[in-house]
Backbone bond lengths (Angstrom), bond angles and torsions (degrees), N, CA, C in turn:
res aa  C-N    CA-C-N  psi(-1)  N-CA   C-N-CA  omega(-1)  CA-C   N-CA-C  phi
1 X - - - 1.465 - - 1.509 105.79 -
2 X 1.283 112.02 142.73 1.522 123.24 -179.43 1.531 106.47 -97.72
3 X 1.365 118.47 151.21 1.437 123.04 -177.53 1.578 111.02 -137.42
4 X 1.166 118.60 139.53 1.479 130.20 176.72 1.560 112.45 -116.08
5 X 1.277 116.85 144.32 1.440 121.70 172.79 1.580 106.59 -80.48
6 X 1.407 107.43 130.84 1.533 109.49 -178.99 1.639 106.61 -131.48
7 X 1.220 115.80 141.78 1.466 126.17 167.51 1.597 110.43 -90.16
8 X 1.387 110.10 127.54 1.517 114.32 -171.61 1.550 108.16 -137.26
9 X 1.352 111.55 155.29 1.391 118.51 178.71 1.531 108.89 -133.75
10 X 1.298 113.49 151.31 1.553 123.01 -172.63 1.594 104.69 -142.83
11 X 1.329 118.10 131.92 1.379 124.03 175.80 1.435 108.10 -84.41
12 X 1.454 119.85 136.67 1.449 123.99 171.90 1.554 106.45 -127.12
13 X 1.241 110.75 178.31 1.600 117.01 177.68 1.489 108.33 -64.26
14 X 1.371 119.15 -33.70 1.488 123.51 178.24 1.561 114.32 -78.56
15 X 1.275 118.81 -12.33 1.463 120.48 -173.84 1.620 112.59 133.67
16 X 1.239 113.98 -163.40 1.515 116.35 -176.86 1.600 107.72 -90.95
17 X 1.385 115.26 143.11 1.470 118.93 172.55 1.506 102.75 -122.59
18 X 1.387 115.40 144.22 1.456 121.72 178.62 1.583 104.98 -121.83
19 X 1.322 111.54 155.74 1.441 120.44 175.43 1.416 112.27 -157.27
20 X 1.277 120.17 163.28 1.474 124.97 175.68 1.466 110.69 -125.81
21 X 1.339 119.08 135.17 1.372 124.80 -171.10 1.668 113.33 -152.34
22 X 1.167 111.71 145.54 1.555 117.84 170.85 1.587 105.76 -73.33
23 X 1.355 117.52 120.42 1.488 120.79 177.22 1.525 107.56 -125.68
24 X 1.316 113.27 157.81 1.515 116.39 177.22 1.580 107.32 -55.03
25 X 1.337 113.40 141.15 1.491 121.33 -178.55 1.454 114.52 -54.46
26 X 1.357 121.26 -30.82 1.448 128.11 -170.67 1.602 103.67 -78.68
27 X 1.298 120.98 -18.79 1.516 123.21 177.04 1.470 110.90 -95.19
28 X 1.225 119.81 -18.91 1.544 128.98 -170.80 1.625 111.19 -79.44
29 X 1.469 105.12 64.83 1.469 113.44 -176.85 1.534 106.46 -119.23
30 X 1.267 122.41 119.95 1.496 123.37 178.78 1.475 102.93 -54.73
31 X 1.406 115.18 140.10 1.462 124.53 -176.57 1.611 117.50 81.58
32 X 1.368 111.55 -14.52 1.452 108.95 175.26 1.478 115.58 -75.19
33 X 1.186 114.23 171.76 1.582 121.45 177.18 1.476 111.37 -125.64
34 X 1.352 115.16 128.99 1.405 119.94 -172.38 1.555 107.64 -131.80
35 X 1.353 115.75 160.89 1.507 124.83 173.47 1.589 109.63 -102.26
36 X 1.277 114.65 136.21 1.508 120.50 176.33 1.380 116.17 -109.11
37 X 1.324 122.40 141.42 1.447 127.91 176.61 1.511 106.22 -111.30
38 X 1.305 115.48 127.33 1.535 118.72 176.95 1.601 102.25 -136.67
39 X 1.302 116.56 119.60 1.407 122.37 -179.29 1.480 117.00 52.02
40 X 1.404 112.42 47.52 1.549 122.57 -176.22 1.477 112.65 63.07
41 X 1.433 122.11 14.24 1.427 117.72 173.07 1.530 108.03 -116.95
42 X 1.340 113.31 128.45 1.391 118.44 -174.44 1.642 109.24 -95.52
43 X 1.406 114.85 141.08 1.495 119.13 169.27 1.428 104.70 -126.04
44 X 1.350 109.57 139.10 1.443 117.49 -178.05 1.390 117.14 -102.55
45 X 1.282 123.83 162.82 1.552 130.35 171.63 1.459 113.12 76.02
46 X 1.404 122.31 46.59 1.395 122.38 166.68 1.445 112.20 -88.68
47 X 1.288 112.39 123.84 1.604 114.35 176.60 1.487 107.42 -93.60
48 X 1.373 108.01 135.43 1.507 116.26 179.51 1.552 109.82 -79.94
49 X 1.354 116.68 120.59 1.360 119.69 -177.34 1.501 113.21 -100.65
50 X 1.240 118.84 -28.07 1.493 126.09 173.84 1.393 115.96 -158.18
51 X 1.392 119.79 157.27 1.409 127.24 -171.43 1.551 111.90 -131.09
52 X 1.237 125.06 129.86 1.431 126.22 172.44 1.551 111.90 -72.18
53 X 1.316 108.68 147.61 1.481 112.73 171.80 1.508 113.45 -80.29
54 X 1.355 122.26 -9.44 1.425 124.32 173.85 1.498 110.96 -68.93
55 X 1.393 117.92 140.40 1.447 120.25 178.20 1.637 103.89 -127.10
56 X 1.289 106.87 136.50 1.632 117.56 172.02 1.606 102.75 -107.30
57 X 1.302 107.30 147.33 1.530 113.13 -176.69 1.529 107.67 -91.75
58 X 1.359 121.25 -19.13 1.505 123.52 167.63 1.457 107.65 -136.55
59 X 1.309 114.98 166.54 1.555 122.84 -176.01 1.546 104.81 -77.87
60 X 1.302 112.40 142.52 1.474 119.22 176.21 1.537 114.80 -67.55
61 X 1.170 118.58 140.09 1.390 125.52 173.58 1.570 112.48 -94.15
62 X 1.326 116.31 88.77 1.451 119.43 -171.07 1.542 109.09 -72.74
63 X 1.261 125.39 -28.42 1.395 119.02 178.86 1.490 110.46 -72.50
64 X 1.259 124.78 -37.54 1.486 128.70 172.56 1.647 108.70 -62.24
65 X 1.351 118.29 -37.08 1.470 118.04 177.99 1.472 113.67 -70.03
66 X 1.450 114.41 -40.30 1.355 121.77 178.70 1.621 111.07 -62.78
67 X 1.336 113.70 -46.07 1.561 115.58 175.87 1.439 111.69 -61.40
68 X 1.340 120.97 -43.54 1.439 120.54 176.95 1.518 113.00 -59.97
69 X 1.279 119.20 -40.37 1.368 123.58 -179.19 1.597 111.54 -65.25
70 X 1.297 114.27 -46.63 1.499 118.43 173.29 1.513 116.30 -54.99
71 X 1.490 111.60 -44.96 1.531 116.17 173.97 1.398 111.70 -59.48
72 X 1.280 123.18 -40.12 1.438 121.59 -171.22 1.593 112.23 -77.48
73 X 1.329 114.34 -35.89 1.421 119.10 177.59 1.577 118.89 -90.88
74 X 1.373 114.79 -1.66 1.442 113.60 -179.61 1.501 115.99 88.82
75 X 1.314 118.50 -8.58 1.331 124.94 -175.21 1.456 113.59 -68.62
76 X 1.306 118.20 -8.22 1.486 123.51 178.61 1.452 113.26 -93.46
77 X 1.337 117.21 -5.42 1.370 123.75 174.20 1.457 115.50 -71.05
78 X 1.438 126.63 149.75 1.301 124.36 179.94 1.606 111.69 -69.19
79 X 1.201 117.94 150.98 1.507 116.98 -174.95 1.594 107.02 -59.00
80 X 1.244 111.75 145.18 1.559 118.76 176.61 1.371 112.74 88.39
81 X 1.357 120.79 -8.68 1.488 122.52 -173.27 1.482 111.38 -97.49
82 X 1.362 122.75 -3.34 1.397 123.64 -179.46 1.483 112.75 -89.49
């Protein structure tokens, strides 16, 4: 499955919230409305505002990337050990 980065907006009681996420290419259509899942919690009604021309062949593994960054920078070490 191919993915594109999309900028999206959702209305809440407190106002508008915007986010950017990699979504399946089939849903990356400006003006479309998608549901997003973050940590097993779904939020409905995200309007796609813009779509990047860049394409990824598989979804990014953000947890793996964050772990790698922490190991490289020392952020994974317990406090006081640096």
